[in-house]
Backbone and ligand atoms as CSV (ligand in chain L), in Angstrom:
chain,resi,resn,atom,element,x,y,z
A,1,MET,N,N,-69.686,-14.091,-27.909
A,1,MET,CA,C,-68.483,-14.869,-28.047
A,1,MET,C,C,-67.174,-13.882,-28.345
A,2,ALA,N,N,-67.368,-13.114,-29.671
A,2,ALA,CA,C,-66.627,-12.395,-30.025
A,2,ALA,C,C,-66.258,-11.104,-28.996
A,3,ALA,N,N,-67.342,-10.717,-28.406
A,3,ALA,CA,C,-67.417,-9.569,-27.392
A,3,ALA,C,C,-66.515,-10.117,-26.165
A,4,ASP,N,N,-66.773,-11.393,-25.828
A,4,ASP,CA,C,-65.936,-11.902,-24.752
A,4,ASP,C,C,-64.565,-12.055,-24.883
A,5,CYS,N,N,-64.358,-12.229,-26.293
A,5,CYS,CA,C,-62.577,-12.445,-26.609
A,5,CYS,C,C,-62.188,-11.140,-26.434
A,6,ILE,N,N,-62.892,-9.883,-26.869
A,6,ILE,CA,C,-62.207,-8.600,-26.779
A,6,ILE,C,C,-62.119,-8.137,-25.339
A,7,ILE,N,N,-63.123,-8.575,-24.541
A,7,ILE,CA,C,-62.931,-8.292,-23.127
A,7,ILE,C,C,-61.777,-8.867,-22.352
A,8,VAL,N,N,-61.579,-10.098,-22.745
A,8,VAL,CA,C,-60.345,-10.816,-22.124
A,8,VAL,C,C,-59.165,-10.263,-22.587
A,9,LYS,N,N,-59.158,-9.810,-23.940
A,9,LYS,CA,C,-57.897,-9.437,-24.652
A,9,LYS,C,C,-57.574,-8.038,-23.934
A,10,THR,N,N,-58.641,-7.281,-23.774
A,10,THR,CA,C,-58.318,-5.852,-22.979
A,10,THR,C,C,-57.949,-6.074,-21.729
A,11,LEU,N,N,-58.706,-7.111,-20.758
A,11,LEU,CA,C,-58.128,-7.365,-19.599
A,11,LEU,C,C,-56.566,-7.806,-19.604
A,12,LEU,N,N,-56.312,-8.570,-20.298
A,12,LEU,CA,C,-54.953,-9.179,-20.586
A,12,LEU,C,C,-53.794,-7.885,-20.807
A,13,ILE,N,N,-54.332,-7.167,-21.898
A,13,ILE,CA,C,-53.239,-6.080,-22.081
A,13,ILE,C,C,-53.169,-4.924,-21.099
A,14,ARG,N,N,-54.319,-4.805,-20.206
A,14,ARG,CA,C,-54.346,-4.056,-18.994
A,14,ARG,C,C,-53.407,-4.733,-17.903
A,15,ALA,N,N,-53.401,-6.033,-17.801
A,15,ALA,CA,C,-52.726,-6.687,-16.819
A,15,ALA,C,C,-51.272,-6.259,-17.133
A,16,ALA,N,N,-50.919,-6.677,-18.351
A,16,ALA,CA,C,-49.632,-6.947,-18.749
A,16,ALA,C,C,-48.955,-5.266,-18.613
A,17,SER,N,N,-49.925,-4.090,-18.935
A,17,SER,CA,C,-49.323,-2.953,-18.802
A,17,SER,C,C,-48.808,-2.434,-17.414
A,18,HIS,N,N,-49.639,-3.224,-16.482
A,18,HIS,CA,C,-49.563,-2.857,-15.089
A,18,HIS,C,C,-48.425,-3.514,-14.611
A,19,LEU,N,N,-48.142,-4.807,-15.131
A,19,LEU,CA,C,-47.069,-5.454,-14.478
A,19,LEU,C,C,-45.542,-5.001,-15.322
A,20,TRP,N,N,-45.773,-4.605,-16.497
A,20,TRP,CA,C,-44.427,-4.288,-17.341
A,20,TRP,C,C,-43.487,-3.296,-16.344
A,21,PRO,N,N,-44.139,-2.254,-15.807
A,21,PRO,CA,C,-43.204,-1.413,-15.020
A,21,PRO,C,C,-42.299,-2.317,-13.807
A,22,HIS,N,N,-43.163,-3.163,-13.390
A,22,HIS,CA,C,-42.609,-4.082,-12.279
A,22,HIS,C,C,-41.445,-4.940,-12.756
A,23,ILE,N,N,-41.634,-5.369,-14.025
A,23,ILE,CA,C,-40.589,-6.262,-14.442
A,23,ILE,C,C,-39.487,-5.596,-14.862
A,24,VAL,N,N,-39.556,-4.439,-15.310
A,24,VAL,CA,C,-38.465,-3.568,-15.554
A,24,VAL,C,C,-37.724,-3.315,-14.402
A,25,MET,N,N,-38.537,-2.994,-13.309
A,25,MET,CA,C,-37.802,-2.605,-12.068
A,25,MET,C,C,-37.028,-3.786,-11.454
A,26,ILE,N,N,-37.671,-5.009,-11.575
A,26,ILE,CA,C,-36.989,-6.335,-11.095
A,26,ILE,C,C,-35.827,-6.542,-12.006
A,27,LYS,N,N,-35.746,-6.422,-13.246
A,27,LYS,CA,C,-34.612,-6.489,-14.056
A,27,LYS,C,C,-33.667,-5.427,-13.631
A,28,PHE,N,N,-33.849,-4.306,-13.631
A,28,PHE,CA,C,-32.926,-3.135,-13.041
A,28,PHE,C,C,-32.245,-3.613,-11.984
A,29,VAL,N,N,-32.854,-3.950,-10.874
A,29,VAL,CA,C,-32.426,-4.354,-9.495
A,29,VAL,C,C,-31.662,-5.636,-9.546
A,30,THR,N,N,-32.076,-6.373,-10.118
A,30,THR,CA,C,-31.074,-7.773,-10.358
A,30,THR,C,C,-29.789,-7.093,-10.917
A,31,GLY,N,N,-29.807,-6.455,-12.213
A,31,GLY,CA,C,-28.755,-6.139,-12.715
A,31,GLY,C,C,-27.933,-5.359,-11.882
A,32,LEU,N,N,-28.483,-4.306,-10.956
A,32,LEU,CA,C,-27.797,-3.559,-10.331
A,32,LEU,C,C,-27.069,-4.587,-9.140
A,33,LEU,N,N,-27.791,-5.393,-8.805
A,33,LEU,CA,C,-26.924,-6.251,-7.557
A,33,LEU,C,C,-26.215,-6.951,-7.985
A,34,PHE,N,N,-26.257,-7.600,-9.438
A,34,PHE,CA,C,-25.281,-8.440,-10.059
A,34,PHE,C,C,-23.852,-7.766,-10.227
A,35,SER,N,N,-24.108,-6.334,-10.764
A,35,SER,CA,C,-22.839,-5.747,-11.069
A,35,SER,C,C,-22.125,-5.302,-9.776
A,36,PHE,N,N,-22.864,-5.029,-8.837
A,36,PHE,CA,C,-22.345,-4.672,-7.593
A,36,PHE,C,C,-21.521,-5.852,-6.886
A,37,LEU,N,N,-22.147,-7.180,-7.062
A,37,LEU,CA,C,-21.629,-8.115,-6.517
A,37,LEU,C,C,-20.131,-8.531,-7.213
A,38,LEU,N,N,-20.277,-8.508,-8.577
A,38,LEU,CA,C,-19.291,-8.703,-9.542
A,38,LEU,C,C,-18.122,-7.704,-9.133
A,39,GLY,N,N,-18.568,-6.237,-9.046
A,39,GLY,CA,C,-17.589,-5.351,-8.737
A,39,GLY,C,C,-16.917,-5.712,-7.289
A,40,PHE,N,N,-17.797,-6.005,-6.468
A,40,PHE,CA,C,-17.258,-6.394,-5.098
A,40,PHE,C,C,-16.154,-7.429,-5.036
A,41,THR,N,N,-16.600,-8.553,-5.547
A,41,THR,CA,C,-15.613,-9.780,-5.645
A,41,THR,C,C,-14.418,-9.436,-6.332
A,42,GLY,N,N,-14.588,-8.750,-7.652
A,42,GLY,CA,C,-13.378,-8.344,-8.243
A,42,GLY,C,C,-12.328,-7.439,-7.469
A,43,TYR,N,N,-13.014,-6.691,-6.693
A,43,TYR,CA,C,-11.997,-5.539,-5.800
A,43,TYR,C,C,-11.373,-6.473,-4.816
A,44,ALA,N,N,-12.069,-7.579,-4.151
A,44,ALA,CA,C,-11.468,-8.273,-3.140
A,44,ALA,C,C,-10.540,-9.343,-3.731
A,45,TRP,N,N,-10.810,-9.937,-5.013
A,45,TRP,CA,C,-9.850,-10.849,-5.146
A,45,TRP,C,C,-8.982,-10.736,-6.203
A,46,SER,N,N,-9.093,-9.748,-7.150
A,46,SER,CA,C,-7.976,-9.703,-8.128
A,46,SER,C,C,-6.949,-8.553,-7.838
A,47,GLY,N,N,-5.849,-9.145,-7.831
A,47,GLY,CA,C,-4.612,-8.169,-7.534
A,47,GLY,C,C,-4.129,-7.535,-8.518
A,48,ASP,N,N,-3.221,-6.479,-8.334
A,48,ASP,CA,C,-2.636,-5.863,-9.601
A,48,ASP,C,C,-1.485,-6.427,-10.067
A,49,LYS,N,N,-1.301,-6.907,-11.318
A,49,LYS,CA,C,-0.227,-7.823,-11.649
A,49,LYS,C,C,0.885,-6.933,-11.578
A,50,GLU,N,N,0.991,-5.741,-12.121
A,50,GLU,CA,C,2.079,-4.804,-12.458
A,50,GLU,C,C,2.615,-4.435,-10.952
A,51,ALA,N,N,1.795,-4.130,-9.949
A,51,ALA,CA,C,2.365,-3.963,-8.497
A,51,ALA,C,C,3.004,-5.021,-8.068
A,52,GLY,N,N,2.282,-6.479,-8.592
A,52,GLY,CA,C,3.009,-7.499,-7.902
A,52,GLY,C,C,4.120,-7.953,-8.527
A,53,GLU,N,N,4.382,-7.554,-9.835
A,53,GLU,CA,C,5.641,-7.497,-10.454
A,53,GLU,C,C,6.731,-6.727,-9.765
A,54,ALA,N,N,6.463,-5.561,-9.701
A,54,ALA,CA,C,7.198,-4.719,-8.909
A,54,ALA,C,C,7.622,-5.111,-7.726
A,55,ARG,N,N,6.703,-5.639,-6.859
A,55,ARG,CA,C,7.108,-5.967,-5.403
A,55,ARG,C,C,7.993,-7.329,-5.503
A,56,TYR,N,N,7.685,-8.244,-6.506
A,56,TYR,CA,C,8.332,-9.433,-6.589
A,56,TYR,C,C,9.931,-8.985,-6.993
A,57,GLN,N,N,10.124,-8.137,-7.708
A,57,GLN,CA,C,11.495,-7.811,-8.149
A,57,GLN,C,C,12.287,-7.273,-6.891
A,58,LYS,N,N,11.630,-6.898,-5.971
A,58,LYS,CA,C,12.379,-6.243,-4.842
A,58,LYS,C,C,13.007,-7.195,-3.661
A,59,SER,N,N,12.378,-8.326,-3.720
A,59,SER,CA,C,13.142,-9.255,-2.796
A,59,SER,C,C,12.839,-10.703,-3.102
A,60,CYS,N,N,11.985,-11.153,-3.466
A,60,CYS,CA,C,11.440,-12.620,-3.964
A,60,CYS,C,C,12.374,-13.124,-5.126
A,61,ILE,N,N,12.786,-12.294,-5.986
A,61,ILE,CA,C,13.489,-12.701,-7.113
A,61,ILE,C,C,15.045,-13.154,-6.704
A,62,ASN,N,N,15.324,-12.572,-5.522
A,62,ASN,CA,C,16.571,-13.267,-5.155
A,62,ASN,C,C,16.832,-14.563,-4.796
A,63,CYS,N,N,15.732,-15.170,-4.465
A,63,CYS,CA,C,15.491,-16.653,-4.126
A,63,CYS,C,C,14.911,-17.438,-5.295
A,64,HIS,N,N,13.620,-17.088,-5.544
A,64,HIS,CA,C,12.926,-17.692,-6.481
A,64,HIS,C,C,13.094,-17.465,-8.024
A,65,GLY,N,N,14.023,-16.668,-8.185
A,65,GLY,CA,C,14.723,-16.361,-9.634
A,65,GLY,C,C,13.647,-15.617,-10.587
A,66,PRO,N,N,13.957,-15.050,-11.897
A,66,PRO,CA,C,13.174,-14.480,-12.617
A,66,PRO,C,C,11.722,-15.072,-12.764
A,67,ALA,N,N,10.722,-14.259,-12.760
A,67,ALA,CA,C,9.368,-14.886,-12.868
A,67,ALA,C,C,8.952,-16.113,-12.178
A,68,GLY,N,N,9.690,-16.049,-10.928
A,68,GLY,CA,C,9.278,-17.320,-10.049
A,68,GLY,C,C,9.502,-18.679,-10.528
A,69,LYS,N,N,10.489,-18.797,-11.517
A,69,LYS,CA,C,10.805,-20.151,-11.988
A,69,LYS,C,C,11.481,-21.061,-11.119
A,70,GLY,N,N,12.020,-20.531,-10.017
A,70,GLY,CA,C,12.752,-21.436,-9.138
A,70,GLY,C,C,14.083,-21.383,-9.402
A,71,VAL,N,N,15.026,-21.755,-8.328
A,71,VAL,CA,C,16.446,-21.832,-8.460
A,71,VAL,C,C,16.707,-22.841,-7.430
A,72,ALA,N,N,17.391,-23.808,-7.776
A,72,ALA,CA,C,17.952,-25.089,-6.930
A,72,ALA,C,C,17.073,-25.364,-5.921
A,73,SER,N,N,17.420,-25.203,-4.582
A,73,SER,CA,C,16.186,-25.532,-3.592
A,73,SER,C,C,15.270,-24.523,-3.383
A,74,TYR,N,N,15.283,-23.388,-4.134
A,74,TYR,CA,C,13.954,-22.423,-3.825
A,74,TYR,C,C,13.035,-22.766,-4.949
A,75,PRO,N,N,11.822,-22.982,-4.501
A,75,PRO,CA,C,10.687,-23.638,-5.330
A,75,PRO,C,C,10.233,-22.823,-6.579
A,76,LYS,N,N,9.985,-23.261,-7.503
A,76,LYS,CA,C,9.250,-22.665,-8.704
A,76,LYS,C,C,7.683,-22.230,-7.969
A,77,ILE,N,N,7.513,-20.947,-8.107
A,77,ILE,CA,C,6.349,-20.375,-7.512
A,77,ILE,C,C,5.289,-19.782,-8.454
A,78,SER,N,N,5.519,-19.860,-9.905
A,78,SER,CA,C,4.761,-19.272,-10.899
A,78,SER,C,C,3.978,-20.380,-11.389
A,79,GLY,N,N,2.773,-19.959,-12.126
A,79,GLY,CA,C,1.630,-20.935,-12.523
A,79,GLY,C,C,0.948,-21.281,-11.785
A,80,ASN,N,N,0.704,-20.971,-10.370
A,80,ASN,CA,C,-0.166,-21.578,-9.393
A,80,ASN,C,C,-1.467,-20.814,-9.396
A,81,GLU,N,N,-2.455,-21.333,-9.059
A,81,GLU,CA,C,-3.816,-20.618,-8.577
A,81,GLU,C,C,-3.488,-19.332,-7.687
A,82,VAL,N,N,-4.320,-18.284,-7.877
A,82,VAL,CA,C,-4.333,-17.189,-6.927
A,82,VAL,C,C,-4.508,-17.582,-5.592
A,83,SER,N,N,-5.459,-18.626,-5.220
A,83,SER,CA,C,-5.906,-18.843,-3.928
A,83,SER,C,C,-4.838,-19.918,-3.351
A,84,TYR,N,N,-3.988,-20.785,-4.114
A,84,TYR,CA,C,-2.884,-21.340,-3.540
A,84,TYR,C,C,-1.589,-20.583,-3.078
A,85,THR,N,N,-1.376,-19.591,-4.094
A,85,THR,CA,C,-0.250,-18.544,-3.668
A,85,THR,C,C,-0.853,-17.950,-2.443
A,86,THR,N,N,-1.989,-17.310,-2.431
A,86,THR,CA,C,-2.392,-16.581,-1.306
A,86,THR,C,C,-2.218,-17.393,0.020
A,87,SER,N,N,-2.944,-18.465,-0.065
A,87,SER,CA,C,-2.980,-19.112,1.229
A,87,SER,C,C,-1.533,-19.533,1.652
A,88,LYS,N,N,-0.622,-19.689,0.957
A,88,LYS,CA,C,0.736,-20.292,1.280
A,88,LYS,C,C,1.303,-18.960,1.864
A,89,LEU,N,N,1.191,-17.704,1.334
A,89,LEU,CA,C,1.766,-16.490,1.945
A,89,LEU,C,C,1.254,-16.256,3.143
A,90,GLU,N,N,0.029,-16.315,3.221
A,90,GLU,CA,C,-0.789,-15.959,4.501
A,90,GLU,C,C,-0.208,-16.752,5.569
A,91,THR,N,N,-0.261,-18.188,5.256
A,91,THR,CA,C,0.193,-19.297,6.350
A,91,THR,C,C,1.815,-18.929,6.796
A,92,TYR,N,N,2.701,-18.507,5.862
A,92,TYR,CA,C,4.131,-18.149,6.472
A,92,TYR,C,C,3.792,-16.680,7.035
A,93,ARG,N,N,3.173,-15.819,6.631
A,93,ARG,CA,C,2.791,-14.514,7.390
A,93,ARG,C,C,2.389,-14.887,8.777
A,94,ASP,N,N,1.689,-15.806,8.868
A,94,ASP,CA,C,0.978,-16.205,10.326
A,94,ASP,C,C,2.325,-17.056,11.199
A,95,GLY,N,N,3.415,-17.097,10.514
A,95,GLY,CA,C,4.585,-17.654,11.057
A,95,GLY,C,C,4.414,-19.250,11.314
A,96,ILE,N,N,3.473,-19.856,10.217
A,96,ILE,CA,C,3.219,-21.365,10.476
A,96,ILE,C,C,4.158,-21.899,9.382
A,97,LYS,N,N,4.959,-23.099,9.762
A,97,LYS,CA,C,5.943,-23.700,8.830
A,97,LYS,C,C,5.022,-24.722,8.049
A,98,ILE,N,N,5.474,-24.902,6.524
A,98,ILE,CA,C,5.026,-25.687,5.775
A,98,ILE,C,C,6.142,-26.837,5.243
A,99,GLY,N,N,7.189,-26.356,4.981
A,99,GLY,CA,C,8.222,-27.275,4.605
A,99,GLY,C,C,9.388,-26.777,5.574
A,100,PRO,N,N,10.601,-27.773,5.122
A,100,PRO,CA,C,11.756,-27.762,5.915
A,100,PRO,C,C,12.506,-26.170,6.038
A,101,ASN,N,N,12.418,-25.435,5.071
A,101,ASN,CA,C,12.972,-24.284,4.938
A,101,ASN,C,C,11.814,-23.048,5.105
A,102,SER,N,N,10.906,-23.172,5.956
A,102,SER,CA,C,9.921,-22.229,5.895
A,102,SER,C,C,10.236,-20.932,6.752
A,103,SER,N,N,11.212,-21.140,7.520
A,103,SER,CA,C,11.664,-19.995,8.460
A,103,SER,C,C,12.166,-18.880,7.468
A,104,LEU,N,N,12.870,-19.182,6.267
A,104,LEU,CA,C,13.060,-18.251,5.344
A,104,LEU,C,C,11.943,-17.383,4.854
A,105,MET,N,N,11.033,-18.204,4.424
A,105,MET,CA,C,9.781,-17.523,3.860
A,105,MET,C,C,8.809,-16.946,5.055
A,106,ILE,N,N,8.985,-17.574,6.087
A,106,ILE,CA,C,8.268,-16.630,7.163
A,106,ILE,C,C,8.835,-15.047,7.400
A,107,MET,N,N,10.262,-15.162,7.358
A,107,MET,CA,C,10.841,-13.899,7.344
A,107,MET,C,C,10.288,-12.957,6.285
A,108,MET,N,N,10.364,-13.665,5.013
A,108,MET,CA,C,9.977,-12.624,4.058
A,108,MET,C,C,8.666,-12.177,3.953
A,109,ALA,N,N,7.684,-13.128,4.473
A,109,ALA,CA,C,6.070,-12.822,4.360
A,109,ALA,C,C,5.746,-11.988,5.277
A,110,ARG,N,N,6.369,-11.836,6.736
A,110,ARG,CA,C,5.880,-11.144,7.714
A,110,ARG,C,C,5.483,-9.707,7.440
A,111,PRO,N,N,6.433,-9.053,6.592
A,111,PRO,CA,C,5.930,-7.570,6.330
A,111,PRO,C,C,4.880,-7.463,5.296
A,112,LEU,N,N,4.399,-8.481,4.546
A,112,LEU,CA,C,3.376,-8.473,3.435
A,112,LEU,C,C,2.257,-7.904,3.889
A,113,THR,N,N,1.546,-6.949,3.226
A,113,THR,CA,C,0.128,-6.673,3.350
A,113,THR,C,C,-0.662,-7.451,2.650
A,114,ASP,N,N,-2.025,-7.294,2.837
A,114,ASP,CA,C,-3.002,-8.185,2.271
A,114,ASP,C,C,-3.058,-7.891,0.668
A,115,GLU,N,N,-2.838,-6.614,0.561
A,115,GLU,CA,C,-2.810,-6.090,-1.106
A,115,GLU,C,C,-1.681,-6.766,-1.657
A,116,GLU,N,N,-0.515,-6.477,-1.172
A,116,GLU,CA,C,0.709,-7.108,-1.767
A,116,GLU,C,C,0.638,-8.518,-1.997
A,117,ILE,N,N,-0.006,-9.279,-1.009
A,117,ILE,CA,C,-0.193,-10.744,-1.246
A,117,ILE,C,C,-1.070,-11.105,-2.544
A,118,ALA,N,N,-2.088,-9.998,-2.648
A,118,ALA,CA,C,-3.004,-10.259,-3.717
A,118,ALA,C,C,-2.295,-9.945,-5.009
A,119,ASP,N,N,-1.644,-9.010,-4.887
A,119,ASP,CA,C,-0.949,-8.436,-6.085
A,119,ASP,C,C,0.290,-9.465,-6.546
A,120,LEU,N,N,0.918,-10.102,-5.510
A,120,LEU,CA,C,1.937,-10.898,-5.931
A,120,LEU,C,C,1.286,-12.303,-6.532
A,121,ALA,N,N,0.291,-12.844,-5.901
A,121,ALA,CA,C,-0.574,-14.075,-6.485
A,121,ALA,C,C,-0.902,-13.703,-7.971
A,122,ALA,N,N,-1.580,-12.493,-8.310
A,122,ALA,CA,C,-1.981,-12.147,-9.463
A,122,ALA,C,C,-0.857,-12.355,-10.509
A,123,TYR,N,N,0.317,-11.648,-10.103
A,123,TYR,CA,C,1.384,-11.648,-11.121
A,123,TYR,C,C,2.092,-13.093,-11.238
A,124,LEU,N,N,2.126,-13.816,-10.140
A,124,LEU,CA,C,2.837,-15.096,-10.150
A,124,LEU,C,C,1.934,-16.032,-11.081
A,125,LYS,N,N,0.516,-16.014,-10.830
A,125,LYS,CA,C,-0.274,-16.951,-11.675
A,125,LYS,C,C,0.340,-17.201,-13.235
A,126,ASP,N,N,0.450,-15.849,-13.752
A,126,ASP,CA,C,0.715,-16.193,-15.324
A,126,ASP,C,C,2.143,-15.621,-15.413
A,127,ALA,N,N,2.946,-15.640,-14.452
A,127,ALA,CA,C,4.214,-14.988,-14.719
A,127,ALA,C,C,5.142,-16.139,-15.481
A,128,LYS,N,N,5.833,-15.992,-16.600
A,128,LYS,CA,C,6.642,-16.986,-17.280
A,128,LYS,C,C,7.949,-16.415,-17.780
A,129,TYR,N,N,8.824,-17.471,-17.458
A,129,TYR,CA,C,10.256,-17.012,-17.773
A,129,TYR,C,C,10.604,-17.301,-19.107
A,130,GLU,N,N,10.927,-16.343,-19.891
A,130,GLU,CA,C,11.427,-16.708,-21.283
A,130,GLU,C,C,12.775,-17.028,-21.423
L,1,HEC,C1,C,15.677,-15.939,1.335
L,1,HEC,C2,C,15.122,-16.739,-0.042
L,1,HEC,C3,C,13.654,-16.368,-0.040
L,1,HEC,C4,C,12.962,-15.382,-0.403
L,1,HEC,C5,C,13.723,-14.062,-0.615
L,1,HEC,C6,C,11.542,-15.477,-0.768
L,1,HEC,N1,N,11.286,-16.832,-0.522
L,1,HEC,FE1,FE,9.700,-17.770,-1.071
L,1,HEC,N2,N,10.540,-19.423,-0.399
L,1,HEC,C7,C,11.833,-19.750,-0.178
L,1,HEC,C8,C,11.990,-21.107,0.263
L,1,HEC,C9,C,12.965,-21.750,0.854
L,1,HEC,C10,C,10.641,-21.800,0.112
L,1,HEC,C11,C,10.221,-23.155,0.745
L,1,HEC,C12,C,9.982,-23.053,2.324
L,1,HEC,C13,C,9.467,-24.166,3.031
L,1,HEC,O1,O,10.254,-25.103,2.915
L,1,HEC,O2,O,8.300,-24.157,3.292
L,1,HEC,C14,C,9.733,-20.816,-0.255
L,1,HEC,C15,C,8.184,-21.017,-0.522
L,1,HEC,C16,C,7.573,-20.075,-1.190
L,1,HEC,C17,C,6.356,-20.357,-1.543
L,1,HEC,C18,C,5.487,-21.637,-1.523
L,1,HEC,C19,C,6.028,-22.563,-2.590
L,1,HEC,C20,C,4.816,-23.869,-2.550
L,1,HEC,O3,O,4.424,-24.270,-3.542
L,1,HEC,O4,O,4.943,-24.289,-1.348
L,1,HEC,C21,C,5.631,-19.269,-2.066
L,1,HEC,C22,C,4.463,-18.946,-2.696
L,1,HEC,C23,C,6.868,-18.289,-2.044
L,1,HEC,N3,N,7.961,-18.602,-1.430
L,1,HEC,C24,C,6.681,-16.953,-2.367
L,1,HEC,C25,C,7.726,-15.915,-2.366
L,1,HEC,C26,C,7.337,-14.621,-2.424
L,1,HEC,C27,C,6.137,-13.892,-2.868
L,1,HEC,C28,C,8.579,-13.611,-2.073
L,1,HEC,C29,C,8.797,-12.326,-1.931
L,1,HEC,C30,C,7.733,-11.574,-0.988
L,1,HEC,C31,C,9.487,-14.714,-1.428
L,1,HEC,N4,N,8.851,-16.087,-1.569
L,1,HEC,C32,C,10.663,-14.494,-1.247
L,1,HEC,C33,C,12.976,-18.891,-0.080
L,1,HEC,C34,C,12.660,-17.424,-0.283
């Protein structure tokens, strides 16, 4: 009985020591995959706020006012989700009208690159007028 126990134990320990390197490898690979995915989506989706602010000051501020707060008939454009701002700017860039004054925005959005749109959206999300 006692001898059986020892045999079972040694077998278990042997199996575990054989499995262990595989578990470590699986952990390593999933870790690598996960950080790769994170890095990739981070690269694709998060714009550079500072670059966005600089781009905003170049032209957008003339109509939308400081920090996208909106001026008279020019809408407030700060505080929106990145996906919202991105899709609006892409729609205008494609020459598609959204509201009654879209032609102004279509003209402004035409020259924007994907990167500029990502940067502007990142900046506008948290831009606040103090
Ligand atoms: C000449 C004035 C003018 C300039 C400059 C301008 N916009 Fe606009 N923007 C407008 C007007 C007017 C609208 C509303 C258009 C409509 O009726 O569809 C608008 C709408 C928008 C919207 C959509 C708002 C919403 O919630 O529907 C976004 C986003 C936007 N502008 C971002 C920008 C950015 C970024 C820039 C700089 C690259 C910029 N605008 C420059 C006049 C301007």
